[in-house]
C-alpha positions as a printed NumPy array, in Angstrom:
array([[  0.   ,   0.   ,   0.   ],
       [  2.8  ,   2.393,   0.876],
       [  4.452,   1.754,  -2.507],
       [  1.24 ,   2.599,  -4.348],
       [  0.811,   5.759,  -2.275],
       [  4.397,   6.829,  -2.989],
       [  3.949,   6.364,  -6.734],
       [  0.684,   8.314,  -6.688],
       [  2.273,  11.082,  -4.648],
       [  5.253,  11.365,  -7.012],
       [  2.923,  11.683,  -9.998],
       [  1.256,  14.68 ,  -8.326],
       [  4.415,  16.707,  -7.942],
       [  3.712,  19.296, -10.63 ],
       [  2.087,  22.563, -11.589],
       [ -1.276,  22.561, -13.346],
       [ -3.172,  25.198, -15.309],
       [ -6.862,  25.881, -14.779],
       [ -9.411,  28.717, -14.682],
       [-12.395,  29.759, -12.619],
       [-15.198,  30.479, -15.069],
       [-13.402,  32.952, -17.399],
       [-10.737,  34.084, -14.933],
       [ -7.107,  32.975, -14.726],
       [ -6.68 ,  34.573, -11.29 ],
       [ -6.779,  31.273,  -9.417],
       [ -5.415,  32.832,  -6.224],
       [ -8.377,  35.195,  -6.078],
       [-10.879,  32.359,  -5.801],
       [ -8.993,  29.572,  -3.994],
       [ -6.777,  29.121,  -0.933],
       [ -4.372,  26.162,  -0.799],
       [ -2.292,  25.038,   2.187],
       [ -0.578,  21.814,   3.228],
       [ -3.622,  20.706,   5.231],
       [ -6.706,  22.032,   3.407],
       [ -7.969,  23.791,   0.276],
       [-10.79 ,  26.334,   0.094],
       [-12.741,  26.871,  -3.136],
       [-15.807,  29.073,  -3.728],
       [-19.387,  27.901,  -3.9  ],
       [-20.348,  28.354,  -7.554],
       [-21.292,  26.413, -10.663],
       [-17.845,  25.633, -12.051],
       [-17.398,  21.87 , -12.168],
       [-14.291,  21.981, -14.369],
       [-12.52 ,  24.13 , -11.777],
       [-13.512,  21.882,  -8.877],
       [-12.623,  18.671, -10.675],
       [ -9.024,  19.806, -11.189],
       [ -8.573,  20.513,  -7.477],
       [-10.461,  17.495,  -6.193],
       [ -8.801,  15.161,  -8.678],
       [ -5.337,  16.138,  -7.481],
       [ -5.942,  16.868,  -3.793],
       [ -8.798,  14.765,  -2.447],
       [ -6.583,  11.861,  -1.331],
       [ -4.17 ,  14.199,   0.492],
       [ -6.025,  17.289,   1.748],
       [ -9.717,  18.119,   2.033],
       [-11.237,  20.437,  -0.568],
       [-13.853,  22.637,   1.143],
       [-16.529,  24.589,  -0.742],
       [-17.342,  27.874,   0.989],
       [-18.011,  31.591,   0.727],
       [-16.594,  34.335,   2.931],
       [-18.858,  37.264,   3.665],
       [-21.168,  35.759,   1.013],
       [-18.423,  36.404,  -1.563],
       [-16.686,  33.924,  -3.866],
       [-13.254,  35.579,  -3.759],
       [-12.189,  33.384,  -0.849],
       [ -8.502,  33.47 ,  -1.805],
       [ -8.338,  37.241,  -1.367],
       [-10.422,  37.464,   1.799],
       [ -8.601,  34.96 ,   4.011],
       [ -5.083,  33.82 ,   4.82 ],
       [ -3.999,  30.452,   6.146],
       [ -1.432,  27.704,   6.489],
       [ -1.377,  24.154,   7.874],
       [ -1.741,  25.528,  11.411],
       [ -4.615,  27.955,  11.076],
       [ -7.017,  30.121,   9.087],
       [ -7.563,  33.855,   9.579],
       [-10.885,  35.297,   8.414],
       [-12.191,  38.872,   8.067],
       [-14.983,  40.199,  10.266],
       [-17.361,  40.023,   7.283],
       [-17.377,  36.211,   7.632],
       [-20.867,  35.181,   8.724],
       [-21.507,  32.954,  11.741],
       [-22.876,  30.28 ,   9.398],
       [-19.72 ,  30.348,   7.253],
       [-17.526,  30.241,  10.341],
       [-19.37 ,  27.209,  11.696],
       [-19.204,  25.467,   8.32 ],
       [-15.435,  25.967,   8.222],
       [-15.027,  24.776,  11.823],
       [-16.954,  21.618,  10.948],
       [-15.034,  21.03 ,   7.719],
       [-11.407,  21.85 ,   8.554],
       [ -9.063,  19.375,  10.279],
       [ -9.221,  19.577,  14.083],
       [ -5.591,  20.709,  14.195],
       [ -6.399,  23.908,  12.254],
       [ -7.096,  26.901,  14.486],
       [ -9.623,  29.471,  13.175],
       [ -9.87 ,  33.154,  14.082],
       [-11.976,  36.071,  12.845],
       [-10.438,  39.548,  13.044],
       [-11.686,  43.129,  12.859],
       [ -9.257,  44.605,  10.325],
       [ -9.582,  47.723,   8.174],
       [ -7.543,  45.977,   5.441],
       [-10.195,  43.277,   5.228],
       [ -8.944,  41.553,   2.049],
       [ -6.474,  39.565,   4.139],
       [ -5.219,  37.533,   1.179],
       [ -4.063,  40.741,  -0.512],
       [ -2.139,  42.086,   2.47 ],
       [ -0.593,  38.903,   3.918],
       [  1.574,  36.188,   2.362],
       [  2.688,  33.238,   4.465],
       [  3.966,  29.701,   4.671],
       [  3.928,  27.459,   7.747],
       [  6.628,  29.452,   9.568],
       [  6.724,  33.106,   8.463],
       [  4.337,  35.792,   7.205],
       [  4.92 ,  38.971,   5.204],
       [  2.322,  41.655,   5.888],
       [  1.229,  45.086,   4.676],
       [  3.158,  47.815,   6.577],
       [ -0.106,  49.321,   7.88 ],
       [ -1.686,  46.104,   9.161],
       [ -3.223,  46.61 ,  12.599],
       [ -1.004,  45.508,  15.508],
       [ -3.798,  43.456,  17.021],
       [ -4.29 ,  41.64 ,  13.714],
       [ -0.566,  40.929,  13.64 ],
       [ -0.758,  39.347,  17.086],
       [ -3.776,  37.201,  16.17 ],
       [ -2.036,  36.197,  12.919],
       [  1.12 ,  35.113,  14.771],
       [ -0.893,  33.166,  17.332],
       [ -3.359,  31.498,  14.951],
       [ -0.955,  30.556,  12.156],
       [  2.08 ,  30.056,  14.439],
       [  4.258,  32.312,  12.261],
       [  6.883,  34.99 ,  12.709],
       [  5.572,  38.235,  11.171],
       [  7.525,  40.745,   9.06 ],
       [  6.166,  44.037,   7.689],
       [  7.301,  44.307,   4.08 ],
       [  6.82 ,  45.869,   0.627],
       [  7.705,  44.285,  -2.719],
       [  8.958,  46.467,  -5.566],
       [  7.179,  49.381,  -3.867],
       [  3.933,  47.403,  -3.632],
       [  2.246,  47.172,  -0.223],
       [ -0.116,  44.356,  -1.267],
       [  2.39 ,  41.624,  -0.475],
       [ -0.262,  38.898,  -0.659],
       [ -1.072,  39.835,  -4.249],
       [  2.509,  40.184,  -5.467],
       [  4.168,  37.31 ,  -3.621],
       [  3.621,  33.591,  -3.126],
       [  5.673,  31.56 ,  -0.652],
       [  5.754,  27.965,   0.581],
       [  8.15 ,  26.107,   2.854],
       [ 10.145,  25.179,  -0.264],
       [ 10.538,  28.518,  -2.053],
       [  8.871,  31.715,  -3.181],
       [  8.056,  33.913,  -6.166],
       [  7.906,  37.705,  -5.95 ],
       [  6.926,  40.627,  -8.191],
       [  9.143,  40.708, -11.328],
       [ 10.406,  44.221, -10.562],
       [ 11.713,  43.297,  -7.103],
       [ 15.429,  44.293,  -7.083],
       [ 17.987,  41.484,  -6.758],
       [ 19.321,  42.955,  -3.499],
       [ 15.799,  42.93 ,  -2.028],
       [ 15.277,  39.349,  -3.185],
       [ 18.485,  38.236,  -1.505],
       [ 17.647,  40.068,   1.718],
       [ 14.138,  38.625,   1.762],
       [ 15.414,  35.133,   0.958],
       [ 17.781,  35.345,   3.922],
       [ 14.97 ,  36.585,   6.154],
       [ 12.542,  33.834,   5.119],
       [ 15.199,  31.113,   4.813],
       [ 13.846,  29.939,   1.439],
       [ 15.04 ,  30.497,  -2.151],
       [ 13.215,  33.291,  -4.019],
       [ 12.865,  34.248,  -7.657],
       [ 11.219,  37.222,  -9.387],
       [  8.694,  35.947, -11.893],
       [  5.295,  36.169, -13.514],
       [  2.224,  34.02 , -14.188],
       [ -0.664,  34.294, -16.645],
       [  1.472,  35.552, -19.525],
       [  3.382,  38.346, -17.809],
       [  1.276,  39.207, -14.752],
       [  3.285,  40.312, -11.71 ],
       [  0.36 ,  39.53 ,  -9.408],
       [  1.73 ,  36.065,  -8.681],
       [ -0.214,  35.672,  -5.426],
       [ -3.495,  36.391,  -7.171],
       [ -2.574,  34.311, -10.227],
       [ -1.853,  30.976,  -8.566],
       [ -2.096,  28.844,  -5.44 ],
       [  0.71 ,  26.55 ,  -4.317],
       [  1.693,  24.323,  -1.413],
       [  4.714,  22.115,  -0.788],
       [  3.909,  19.603,  -3.513],
       [  1.556,  21.081,  -6.104],
       [  0.637,  24.388,  -7.77 ],
       [ -2.405,  25.559,  -9.708],
       [ -1.9  ,  28.532, -12.016],
       [ -4.144,  30.411, -14.417],
       [ -4.864,  28.934, -17.837],
       [ -2.975,  31.832, -19.464],
       [  0.313,  30.86 , -17.783],
       [  2.991,  30.093, -20.395],
       [  5.129,  26.951, -20.459],
       [  8.179,  28.986, -19.406],
       [  6.312,  30.54 , -16.47 ],
       [  4.973,  27.127, -15.442],
       [  8.444,  25.602, -15.484],
       [  9.764,  28.452, -13.337],
       [  6.986,  27.787, -10.828],
       [  7.83 ,  24.067, -10.75 ],
       [ 11.513,  24.779, -10.182],
       [ 11.407,  27.526,  -7.544],
       [  8.795,  25.691,  -5.484],
       [ 10.696,  22.382,  -5.96 ],
       [  7.744,  20.673,  -7.605],
       [  9.854,  19.037, -10.318],
       [ 13.365,  17.598, -10.668],
       [ 15.771,  18.608,  -7.915],
       [ 19.504,  19.08 ,  -8.009],
       [ 21.953,  20.88 , -10.287],
       [ 19.883,  20.378, -13.414],
       [ 16.907,  22.035, -11.741],
       [ 19.047,  25.001, -10.67 ],
       [ 20.476,  25.339, -14.171],
       [ 16.969,  25.271, -15.683],
       [ 15.81 ,  27.885, -13.148],
       [ 18.586,  30.278, -14.167],
       [ 17.847,  29.72 , -17.857],
       [ 14.121,  30.376, -17.459],
       [ 14.734,  33.438, -15.305],
       [ 16.844,  34.888, -18.145],
       [ 14.133,  34.116, -20.709],
       [ 11.468,  35.837, -18.581],
       [ 13.612,  38.905, -17.979],
       [ 14.449,  39.181, -21.694],
       [ 10.778,  38.871, -22.645],
       [  9.834,  41.607, -20.179],
       [ 12.552,  43.914, -21.474],
       [ 11.615,  43.465, -25.138]])
């Protein structure tokens, strides 16, 4: 049984392209962690089937709304330890999530002026980058609920770190205009490799354009083969080792050249 599971798991280590209705902004509508996945309640079977087909044996896929909205990926932030929700979350939605999430996942609802939490916070299982103006109380609840160390940060002058950054425990992708020096400093701070890149054919909103955990990524349907390969490499979803590093450097050069032309 363990051999079969290992083979199945290895086959899942990849990045996949999909879309929600006519949108390639997968990260706007979904939230993926190492212990659960949230998707919106809507008539979009093709979207759900991609997630459930790849995740259902490993993590639970939960259909929900937040504040009666479908943009669940932008309204909440979470990791394997917890889920942070805005105050607009209804009592019914909160109870549904409590009933559906693993018992180990802590849930909190916060009163925060910057209520699109997914836009202003990016995190993995250990650290979180947040909007410089995030409320101090929200920061404390975030650190306690998700069990993360919190850093106030901007990316290429952008305060919406959740929209322009995506990080896992394996690696991270940041806005394409993030200076090399800033990337290196941030990489040292987070203790993961980082790369500046794009998804969805040149979009710098990498957090809004994809969802990723430690073994799989889902990007928008418009994502090019070069962008997809960069995602697979930086998040260690494909081949590891020197060849992977060499490919990463090659693809980074291709993306930079295409942006400059």
